[in-house]
N, C-alpha and C positions, 0 to 999 in steps of 0.2 A: 169408358171416357173417350171422347173424340180427340184424336191427335191433331195438334196444330199443323196447319198445312198452308204453304204458300205456292200458288201455281207459278210455273216457270215464267209466264208472261208478266207476272207482277214482281219478280225479283229485282229488276232494275228500279221499280218504284219504291221497293223496300229500302234499297241502298240510298236513294236520294232522300227518302223521308227520314232516315236515321243520321245523315251527315251532320245536321245542326246540333245533334245531341252528343256527338262524339267529342272526346278530348282533342284539342288542337295538337297537331304533330309538333314535337319539339325535340331538341337534343336531350338525350338522357345521359347515361353513363355507358356509352356504346361498348367499351371494352376496357381492359386493364391498361395502365399507362404505357406498357411496352408495345401495345398494338397500334395505338393512335396517339403518338406523343404530341404532335402539333395540335391536333383537335382537342385533346384533353387540356392542354395549356390554354387554348382559346376559350374553352368552356369555363375554366377556372377564372379567367379574367372577365369574361362576358363579351358578347359581340355587339358592335355598335351599328344601329340601324340608321340609314340616311337615304337621301334621294339623289337625283341628278343623273345625267347621261353618262357620267364617268365618276370614278372615285378620285377625289382631290384631298390632299393633305398638305399641311404646312410644317416646315422644319427649319430650325435655326442653323444657318450655314454661313452667315456673314458676321464679321467681327463688328460689334457695335462701337461707334466712336462717341457715344454720349458720355460725357464726363471726362475727368482727367485731373491733372495738377494745375493749380493756379497760384497767383501771388496776391499780395495785398493791393486792393483797389484795381486789380487787373481787369481788363475787359474780357468778358466771356462770350464765346460764340455758341449759338444754339442752332441745331438743325434737326429736322424731323426725318427719320429714316426708317425704312422697313427692312429689318435684318432677317425676316423670314422669307423662305423661298417656297413656292408652290410646286408640289409634285402631283402626278396624276397617273392613273392606271385604268384600263377598261374593265368593265364588269366581266366576271366569269359566270356563265349561266349553267349551273348544274341541274340535272334532272334525274328522276327515277320514277318508278311507277309500281302500282300493284294491280292485280287482276284476279278475276275469278271466272271459272268455266261453268257454263250452264249444266254440264254433266255433273260437276261436283255439287252444285247446289241442288240438283235433282235428287241426289242421294242424301240430302240433309234438308228435308222440307220444314223442319221446325224453325220458326223465325229466329229464335235466340241462337241456335246452332249456326245458322247462316251468317248472322252478324258477328259471331265469335270467329268464324273462319275468315271473314273479311278483316277483322281487327288484327289477326295474326299477320295477314298480308301487309297491313298498314305499318305495323311495327317492324316487319322485315325491311321495309323501305328505308328505315332509319339506319339499320345496319349497313345496307348497300350504300346509302349516301355517305355514311361515315368513311367507308372504305374508299369511295371515289375521291372524297375531299383529301384524305390523308395521302393517298397515292399521288395525287396531283401536287401536293406540297413538296414532293421529293423528285419529281421528274425534271430532267435537264432541258426543259423548254424555256429558253431565256432569250433576251434581246428584244428591242422594241419592235422588230419585224415578226415576232412570234404571232401565231394565228390569233385573230380577235376572239376573245372569250376564254382564252386559256388562263387558268389560275397561275399567278406568279408566285411560285413557291420559294423555298430556301435557296436553291441554286441560282435563282434570279437575283435575289437581294444580296447574297453572299457569294462572291465569285472568285475564281482563281486569279483573274487579272487584278482584282482589288479595286483599282480606281475606276475601272470600267467593266462592263459586262460583255462577254463575247457572243455576238450573234452568229451562231453556228451556220445558219443557212447562207448568210452573206459573207461570213468570215471577215467581219470588220468590227472595230471597236465602236461601241455605241453608248448611249446614255442609259441611265437606270431610273425608272419612274419619271421619265421626261426631264431629268436633271442631269446635267453634264458634270461628271466628277473632275474633269480637267478645269472647268470654270470654278467649281467649288470643291477644293481638295478635301474638305471635311466630309464630303459625301462619298466616302469610300470605306470598305471594310479592311481590316488588317489581314495580311497574307504572310504566312511563314512556310518555309520549306525545310525538309530534312533529307538526309541520305541514308537513314536506317533501312536496311533491306527487309521489309515486312514479310515478303513472300518467303525469304530464306528462314526467317524466324518461325513462321508457321510450319515450314517443312522440317525444321529442326536441324538445319545444316550449318548453323553458326553458333552453336552452343558455347564453344570455347571462347569466342570473342564477343559474347553478347553484351558485356558491359561497355566495351568500346563502341560497338555498333549502335547501341541504343542511346548513347549520349547525345547524338545529333537530334534525335526525336525529342528527348526530354528538354533540351535547351529551347527548341522551337516552340514547344507547348508552354514552357514557362514564360517565354517572351510574349506569346499570344495572350496569356492571362494578364500579364503586366500591362501591355499596351491597351487592352480593352477594359482594364479595371474589373475583371471578372471576379465575382464573389462566390463563396461557397455557403450552402445552408449549414446551420448550426445544430439542427435537430430535426426529427421526423416531421413535426408540425410545419416546418418551413417548406417541406416538399409536398405534403399531401393537402395542406390548407392553402387558402388564397394569400400567400405571403410572397412579397417581391423576391426574397432570397430563393424561393422555390422555382423561380423562372430562369435561373442560370443553369444551363445544362450543356453537356458535350454529347454530340451524336457521331457515331462511327459505324463502319460497315462490319460484316461478320469476320472477315479476315483480320482486320485491325484489332477487333475485340479479342480474338484468340492470341494474337501476338502480344497484346497488352498484358494479358494474363501471364504469359511467359516472362515478360519483363518484370512484372510485380513479384513473381515468385523468385526470380533470380536476385533481386535486390532485397527480398524479404520485407517488402513494403506493405504486405497485406493489401487492403483496398484503401488505406489512408482515409477512412471515414471518421474514425473516432468512435467512442463507445456508443453514442446514441444512434449513429447511422450505420453501424457495421452490418446490420442484418437487413437493411432496406432492399427488398426486391432482389437480393443477390447480385446487384449490379457492381461493375467496376467503378473506380473513381480516380480522379487526378487532383491532387492537392485538396481533397475534400469535395470536389465538384462531381456530382453524379454523371456517369458516362453510360449512355444508352445505345444499344445496338439497333440499327435500323436496316432491315434487309433490303429496302428500296435503294440503299446506297451501294449495294453489291454491284459488281460489274454486270453488264448486260448478259454475258455468257453464263453468269451464275444466277440469272433470274431477276436482276435488279435493273436500275436505271443509271448506274455509275458510268460516267464518261470521263476518261483520262484527260481529254483535251479541255474540258470545262472545269473539272474538279480536281485534276491531278490524281496521282496514285494514292489509294487508301486515304480519302479525305477525312479530316477531323474538324467538325464544325463546332465552334464555340457560339452558341445561340443564347442571346439575352432576350427572352420572350417579353420582358417588360417594354421593349421597344417595338414589338410586333403588334399589329392591330388587325383584327378580323372584322371587316365591314360588310354588312348585308344590305341589300336593296329593300327599302321599306315597301311592304306589300307583296314581296316575293320571298318571304321567310316561310318556307314550306307551304307554298301556295298549292292547295289541293283542288284539282278540278273535279267537276261532276263526272261520274263514270260514263263512258261512251262505248258503244259496240265497236269492236276492233275490225277494221276493214279486212275482208278476206276470211273472217271467221265470225259469223253471227252469233256463235255460242259463247264468245268470250267478251267480257266487258273490261275496259282498262281505265284506271284512274291515274292521271299524271300528277306528280309532285315536283314543283319547281323551286329552286333555291339559287338566287343570284348573290354572289359573294366575291370578295377579293381580299387577299392577304397583303398587308402593307407594312413595310419597315420604315419607321420615321427617323432612325438613327443608325446608319450603317457602320459608323465608327465604333459602335459598341459590339460589333460582331466580328468573328475571325474565322479564317479557314487555314488550316495547316495541312500540307500534303507532301507526299514523298516524291523524290526525283530519281531514286535508285531503282 
């Protein structure tokens, strides 16, 4: 029986011929929740496709004067007002690619094997793109002067300054999403501070006074929950399904997670999940709210992106993902180009995958940041 054979000169034609019959690239379930927390929440909610040269959103920040008290036969005044304010952000253009080498295909002449090899490369691009997106969501690139195309992640929308975001490059206070929080006080996240020495807790040097030292942190976190009206899920389904209660979550770095475990053991609080949630993912909790460790929040010296000037020491983010929206540019949702020979290496063909996206927060008042000053 004659073996199927594809000459090397026809491999590029084979790839182009099979493109229309491949399944379109799309987000799958790239990893478990602890690996890509923001991406998984975005996938659970769904991403909104739109057009335009920038991302625009509308948010209610003005107090409406329509209506009020009146008397019998009293004259009423009517006025038309727009109590919505328009915010905007530039697009963030992400890209990845997959490739194949002529030497590799020369060793796999069977057409089906060649296509299978390329499909592995295509699926790998989704893992790479997932990592790029999630990593960008936690980088401390904030401020209106941030480079064009940068994805505006959690540290941009939820800042240490609260009412404004600190542009590190210019060291000035600036607007967020092209909206000035000084003009619109509702356009600000809650900020709380505490004096609990997290580093000493982790080092085990304040065991004798742990109750007194941790009180400042507990008070600050309680206030953050009250001020933002933060809610806790009631059962597993609220977390793993598309339920609004599953979108309330606390994100911390590694050191804080270790210290929190020490505090819980000292107070004999367990994880305060309740019967239904006690075993979920082995995560910590605060007042029933799941607490997730994000290594990107670790300090730079520890391999993360943590910045004390921007986020404070050991930041604790109260993130309500119901108010976060992931917007994608229509036509550039995994736009897969035709393969082209790579300049400088005629044996390698490259296929680019483009994804234009932006993360938008429409209600900063529902978010909070608590950080240490000790």
